[in-house]
N, C-alpha and C positions, 0 to 999 in steps of 0.2 A: 412578313415578307410582306411587300407592297403589292396589291393586286390591280394589274395593268387593264385599263376594258378601253380606251381609245388612246389614238397616235399621239405621241406627245413624250413632253420630257417629268419626271417621277425624282422627287426628294424622298429619301430614306436617310434619316441617323443612323449611323450603327454604335454600338457602344464600345469604347476603345478597351474595354476589357480594365481598368485602372481603376485599383480600389485603394485607395489611399488610407496607409496605416498612420494612424497618428500617434505619438507617446504619451503615456499615461503620465500623472501625478507621480511625483518620488517623495514628497516629504507631509503629504496626509497625517496626521497623528492620531494615533486613537488616545485618550485619557481613562484608566478604570478606577474609580476610587469612591471616599466619601466627600459629597460637597454638605454646605448649609442645607441648602435647598433643592428642587429640582425631579424631575421624574425617574421614580425608581426603575431600573434596569431599561432606560431606553438611550439608543445613542443620540445623542442632540448635537448638528453641527455648530459651531463657533466658528466665526472670524474674528475676535477682537475680540479683548479683555472686558471693553461694554456688554456684548453679546454673553461673557461668563457671568458675568456682574448680576445682568437682568436674568440670564438662566437659571443661574445656579445660587444668586445670592453672594458671590465676591469672595473676599479672603474668610476663613473662616479658623482659628486659631490651630483647632485641632483636626484638620483637613488639608493633610499632604499635597493634594492633588490640587486644591485652589492655591498653593503657591510654583506649585510644578506649571500648570497653565500660566502664571504670569511670568515663570522665567524663561517658556518657551518662546510669548510672546517678546519677548525683551531681548532674546536672542535673535532673531531672524522669522520665528514662526508665522504661519501667516494662515494657516487653515488646520482644524483640528473638530474631534470629536468628543463628546464628555460621556461617560457613561457613570453615572449618579449609582453605586451602591450601597443600598440600606444598610443600618445598624443592628447589631443583633437584636431580637427583640420588639425593632420599632414597631407603632404603630399607625394607622392613620385615622384623621379627624374626618367624623361625620355629624351628618344631624339628618332626622328623618320629620317630616314633613305630613298631616295630617289634611283629610277632608271636612267638611262642616259637619259630618257625619262622626269625628271619631276615628275612623278608619287609616290604617297605616298607607298613604298614596305614595309618597318617593323616600328614598335614602338618599340621600346625596353624598358621597365618599371620596376626599381629596385622591389623588390620582398616586402620591406618592406619601411614605410615610414620614413621623416629622413632626414636632412643635410648628415649626416653619407654617402647617396648612391651621393652623388655631389662627383664628380669624376669617378667613377666608369669606363670603358672603352669598348667600342665593338668596332672590329676590320672586316671587310672582306678582303678577296680574293678568287682566282678562282682559287689556285694553286691545282694542279692535275685534272683538269677536263678538256676534249677535247675541240677545238674550237663548236664543234656541241652541247656542251649542253650548252645552256643560261640560264640554273633555278637552278643551283646548285652552290655553294655557300661554305667557311666555316667559321665560324660565332665563332670569338672567346670574350670572357666575360674575364677582366681583372678587379680584387680590389688592385688599388695601394698600399692600404693602408695595406693591407695585404699578397699582393704579391700571394693569390689567382688564380688562371686561369682555366678557364674551355674552353672547345673546342666542335663544333660541324659540322659536317658534313649535312648539310641541301639543302635542295628544296623550292623554292617558290610553287612545283606542288602539288596542296594540293591533288592528288589522290596517289602520293607517300607514304613510310611507315614513311621516315627522314623529311615528311612536317614541314618545320619551327617550326610553332606553337606547334605541337604534341612532336617534340624532345625536343626542349628547354623548355614548360612547362608542362613536366610528373613530377607529382609529388614524386618518386621514385630516376629514371635516369635522368631528365633534371637537368636545372642549379636551382643551392641554392641559385644565386644573383637576376635573374633577372626572368620577364614573358616578350612575345612576343604577338604581333598581326599583325595583317597582312590589312591597311587602306583599302589599294584598291586592289581587287583578279586581277584586270588586270595587274596589275607592273609587271615587272619583275624583276630580281634578283636586290640587293640595288647595287652601286655604290663601288668596292672596295676602302678602304683605301689607301692615297698616290698615288702619280704617277705611273700612268703605261705607258710607251713610246708605239710604233707602233715597228715594224720589223727592224732590223739593219743590215745591209747587211756590213759582213766582210770579209778582214780586214778593218781598220780604221787607218788611220796614221796621224803625228799627224803634224803642232799642230793644237791643238783642243780647244777651252776655252769654258765656259758659263756665263752666268749672273744670277747669282740667287737671288729672293727676297722671303721674307718670311711674311704674315699679323701677324705672332707675334713673342715676344710681339710688345704690341699696346704699350707703354710707354719705357721710358729711349732708350738706343741704340737700333737701330733696321736694320734688314738685309734688305738693299733698293739698289738694284744694285749691287750687292756684284762681280767681274770678279773672277773667278775661275777658275785658268789653271789645262787640263787635262791629253792631251798627247805634250810633246813637239816636239820639229822640229825632223822629225828621227824617234818619238818611234812610234811602230806599236801594234796595239789590232787583237792577233789572235784566242780569243776566249771569247764569251760571258763572260762567270765565270771572265776570267781574265781581260776583260774588266769595268764588276761591281765592282772586287774591287780595280782596281783603281781611278776610279767614285770615290767611296768613300773615297779611301781614303787623295785623293787629297779635296773632297770639304770639308768634317772634317777640314782638316789642313788649307782651308782658312777661314771657318768657327766660326775657333777656335780663330782665330787670331783675327777676329773682333767683336767676342761675345762670351767669355766664358760660356758655356754648352750647345751652340750649335751645331747638330752633325747629319747625317743624315745614315740612313742605306739602302744600294744598291745592290741589289740582279736580277737575271734573273724573269722576268715576268714573269706571268702566264702558257703563251705560250713557253717559253724558246728560243724567237726568240728576246727581247730587256728588257729595264730594266724596275724596279719597283723605286722609290726613296719614301722614307719614312722619314718625321721628326722624329729626338727622340734627342728634347730636356730635357737635364735634368730637375727635376720637382722643384727640390732641388735649383737650380740656377736659373731656369727657370720658377719659379710659372705661373701654371696657361695656360700652350703651348702643352700640350697634343694635342690640335685638330690643331696645327697650319699648314695652306698650303703652298707650297711651288710653285712659277711658274720659270721657264726658258725661256731664252731668247736669242735672237741672232744666229744666221748663225751658228753655231757649234750646237746649242741648235737642232737645226733645222736636221742635221746629227744624233746627237747621238735619235731623234724623243723624245725627249721628252718635245720639244715645245708644248704649247697650241693649236698650230695647230693639232699636230697628236697625242696630248696622251690625257688620260684621266685624271684629276687634282684633286684633292680631298684633304681631312684635312686628318690628318697625325692618326690619332686615332677619332670614333665618342666617344664624353663625354658626361653623362650622367647632366644635371643640369648642365653642363657648361656656357659660357658663348655666348652669343647673338649677338656679336661684329664681328663676325668670320664666320655669316653665307654664306653658299655658295648652288649651284644649289643641291647638293646634301646633304644637311645639314641645312632643313627650321629650326626645332623647339630642342629646347631643355631647357624644365623647369625644373629650378632647385628642388630640394626636399624640406621643410622645418619639421619644431620641433612641428608646431602647438600652440596652444597660451596658453595651461597647461596641467600640465601632468595628467597619468591619470584620472578619474574622475570615482567614485560609476559606473556610467552606463558602460564604456569602462572594469572597472574591473571586475564586475561579468560578463560580456558580455552575447552572448545570443545562446541558445543551438542549435536552428534551423536555423544560419549563414551555409554558405559552402564556408568556415569550419567553425566550433564552433568559437565562440571569448572570449574572459576573459579565466574564471577559466575551463569551458568547450571546451578547446582548449584541455585539459588533455584527452579526450575520446581519444584521438590515440593514449594513452601511453597503455601501457597492464597491467602495475602494476606500483602503487605508494600508499606507508603508508603514507605518513605526506605530510601539504599541509602549505604553509607557504604565508602569503600575509603580508609583509612590507609594503605596499604601503595605506591599507588599514589604519591605522593610522597617517599616513604620517606629519608630523609635517608642520605649515606652512611657507614660506619665511621669515627670518628672525629674527622668534619667535618659539623657539623649545620646548617655554609652552603651544602653542595654536594647537590644530587641525585646519588642511585646510580644508576651505570652501568648496572646490568643493566632498568634502566624507564626507558617510555614514557610521562607520564601523560597526554599526547593520545589515543593511543593506547588509553588504557583506560578514559579517560572516555570519548571518542566512541561504544567500545564499548558504555561502561556507559547512555550515553544514549539509544542505541538499544532495551536493553532496555527501560530504564524504561520508557518511550513504549509497547510490547507491554503491561507488567504496571500500567499508568497509578501510576506510581512518580514518586519526587521524587527527584533526586540530589543529595549534598553535595561539590561540588568544592572541595579544597583547593588554596591556593598552593604551589608547589615553595619546597624550602627556600632556596636561592638568591633566592627575592622576598623581601626584605628590604627595601624601599624604595618612596617610591612610581613614582620613576620607574623601577623593573622591574615594578612592580605595571600600571603606565600601561601597557609596552609587551608585558607577559602578556596583558591583556585584549584587546590589540589583535592581535597574533599569534597565539595560540591561542584563547584562548574563543568568540573571535570568530568561530573556523571551527567551533567544536562546532556553532552555530546552531539548537539548542534549547528549550523555555523550560521544559523538562522540569528542570530542575535550578539551582542558584544556586552561586557563587562567593566565598569571603570573602578577608579578608584582613583582619592578617596572621597570622602564625601566632603559637602561645597558648607563654606560659611559667608552666609547673603546678611543684609538687613531685613529685619521686620519689620513692616509697618505696626501691625498691630502692637507691636512692644516698645512703643518712640523708639524706632527704626536700632534696635540692641542686636547684635548679630546674634544669627540663631542656626543651627547647623540642619540640612539639607540632603536628600536623594537627587544626585546631580541629572536624573533622567531627562524630566523638563531645559534645565537648561542644552544638554545634549541634543536632543531633539530639533530644539530652536537651533542649534549650532551646523545641524547636518540642513536643515530646510535653505539655511542661509548662503551656506557653501554652493548645494544644487542649485540655488538660482543666479549665483556669481560665476561658478565653476563650469558645474553641473555633476551628475550623481557618479561622474566615474573617476572624481579628484575627493582623494582620502579627506575624509573631516578632521583635520589635524595638520599642525605643524604654527607658524609664526602667525598666521593669516586667523587662522581657529582658537581667536580669542574670545573668551568667555565672560561675556558683557554681567556686569553688578556684581561681581564673585568677587568676593573681599580678601578671603584664605581658602584654606582646606583644613581640616581636622589634621595631615600632617604632614609635612612639609619633605617629598623628594625627594633628595639628590640624586647628580648620573649614574653613582653605584648602584642604588636601592631602583632605579629606574631600570638598570641594567639586569636586573635580577629579577622583575617582575614582568618585562616587554617578552623575554624569552617563553614567559609561561603563556603567552596572549591575554594578559593584564593591562587592558589601555587606562594611562596615566595622566593624571592632570595635575601640571608644575604650575609655576611661577619662575620667573625667570625675567632677570632685570631691564626692566629698557620697554620689553616686550607683553609684562604685565601675567596675566592668567590664559593659561594658554590648555587645550587637549593635544596632548604629546602621544599618542599612539591610535593605531590604527586596524588594530586585529579582531577576527572574528570570535565567537567563542573555541574554534577549532585551529587559533590560532598560535598554539603552542609549536616552536620549531621543532618536539618529538615525534609530534604527527604528521611533519610534513603534507598538509594538505591542500588541496588544491583551493579551496575554498576560506582561503588563511587570512587573506584582507578586504576588510568591510567596503570598500568601493567594488572590489571585483565580484562578491555575493550581493550585494545591491543593486549594480549595475545588471548582472544578471535576471534578478528579480523583475527590474524594467522594462526589458528586454524582454523578456519571459509574460507577464503582464500583459505588455503592448500587442505582442503577435497573437497573443491568446484572444484579446478583442478584436485586435485589428484583421483577423484571418473567416471569423463566422461566417462569412455571404460563401463560402467554400463548401458548407455545409448544404448535403444534398444536391451539391452540381456533378454534370457528367463528368464522371473518375477516370480522366485521358488524357491525352497529350495536351488538347488544350487549355484546361484545367492549371494542368501542372505549367504551363507556362506563364498563366497569371498570377498565379503564384511565388514562381522565383522573381518575375516582375518588378511585384507589391512587393513582399520581403525583401528582395535586393535594393530597391529605393528607399527602402526603411534605411536598412543598414549603410545603405551608401551614404545616407544625411546625417547617421551618424561617425561615418570618418571623416565628413567633411570640416564635422565641431572636434575634430583630433582625439574622439572617445576611444579609439583603439592603439594598440600598438602594430609598425610596419608602416612604412611608408609608402606602400601601395595600396589598392584595396582589394589586391588577391593574397597581398599578405592580409590583411586585415580581419577581412571575413570571409565567409562561403555561406553560398544558398543552393541546395543541393535538391532538387525534386523531380525526379523521373523515371525509368525504367529499372532503375539500379537501387531506388528505394522503394519503389512501390510495384512489386512485384505483383503476376497476373492472381496468384490465391489472395494477396491483397486486395484488389482491387475485386473479385470477386464477395469480397468479407467486408466489402464497400468502407474500406482504410486508406486514407491518402499518408503517407509517410514525408514529413519534412525535416532536412538535415539542416540547422543552420550552426555555422560556428563563428566563433569572433576569439579574437586575440586581445584580449584584455591590458590594460595599463595598471601595472603595477606598483605601489608608492615606494621609492627612495627612500629607506629607511637610515641605511648608513650612506653618510659621504664622507668617504675615504680622499683626505688627503695627502700627498706624498713629496714631501722635500727634500730636495738632495741639493749637495753643495755643489756648486762646480768651482774645480779646478782654475787657477786661472793660466791664460795662454801662454802655453812655449813657443817659442820662436825654434823653427828646426830649418 
């Protein structure tokens, strides 16, 4: 309230009580399953196939999820989350870095399992730190496959804010490739990579030549006792930077003549008083040489202070999962990551909500909002037999757990048919003996599986679970018609689908539709279409109010929007002014939907109601801090059956 003190006019702004409720997104799709690479059990948002390729390695022949994501985007999807489930028995690549005294200073481990991380690079340098600082260093993590690079300025001092473990392992601002640990708290900082020589007294006069030896490559032509002239007679180096450029150029000239792909990088060392030389071998021409170690000998090497007696000699890069043949005093162990013994099983896919972080489908706990859940691995075919289910999977257990989770998150599950469900009789049995036991309306099942071209197999046809296709269809219909429109009919075309494992007739469709099993069909002119819109509670015998997919998904949309849009009311005075504001705001949201033709009914009164007053909230409710809001709506239900009656009219008879 404005405090008045002098005669005059005062202006005071009053709140209108309007809290606009914004509708949530309706087709954010979550995919859970195996991928070629990526972070284990972490939900990552992707907005395109390029995002998926970058984060998860793109298509892989044994990754059903990678194809499902491709189908999702090609059918109209635009936003998704992917959870990579590690394979059974998979391990992570790592490497241990030692200090100059041989103590284990740092263990660097890939954030996720698999062979994809074999070859990640870790680099250490002391550039930018005074000689009095013996704990700080720069740590660089590089993924040569993608070019991604991360830089950290860290310390071994656990009392500092940039302690290496805290900085690198921070979930939000730390590394997205590795985590680290300090095996020996008494160890100093890790040795820096490359060869760091001692202080050089300038100017240096030629002639100067050095002998170079490399421990890589270990097969074929090797670099052994290579004589490299640096300064000719009469040449003089007056600056350290100039000397570094001469050494780099002359070394690369000599190396290139002996072994194509071998080169070095030379620069002033951390003190700016000596040289630092790093092997820079081309991995295209000399694979497996990223951790090459150079040594320099000869009297002139002593002049340049890069001989073993006056320098710190180490590998060019620390390689996770690298070769153990080139171990040095600062590079004692580098176990390789493995892909495990099998693709994710039922246990890994379901996951554990109590784990830290949660695993499997429960990794989606970190996601604020998703609307659709796809688990293409739940019905993965056995290797070499597209008509048999992988023996390590129990689809019913996976879908049962997923439905319970979807119910708690107001999301919708797309249920795929197992590979052996390839005719009408088996589909009928599947619906009766498996799907009927799931008993929730928070999902829908589709039949049959789809046949699409496989880019990894010369575009030959391959059978896939339809979940990614259907999720993309949902997104497309939501965007063009609204979530209240059934994702089925002649506009529900299935892009890129060539055929189905079973071609349904009208009569066979008439058997499956009353059971609540949605059919995918091929029609002349229209092509491949989704021809069903029923939930798992859509069987005629159940007479369930959540029979139809658009009704269930529209209700979830309203629930989630109101859940998020009414949080402002918490802790407000529980009386008529609050109730009036609630009626105003929810009523405005519902009326906007009415104007978009989202409800049945020709008037707002017939379409929806919002009630919040003394009748819904009694004095006892007020005493307990409860506000009761009743929101009702008249849903649009799809016209499944169009009946046309034809009558022959008799000719007119004059009377």
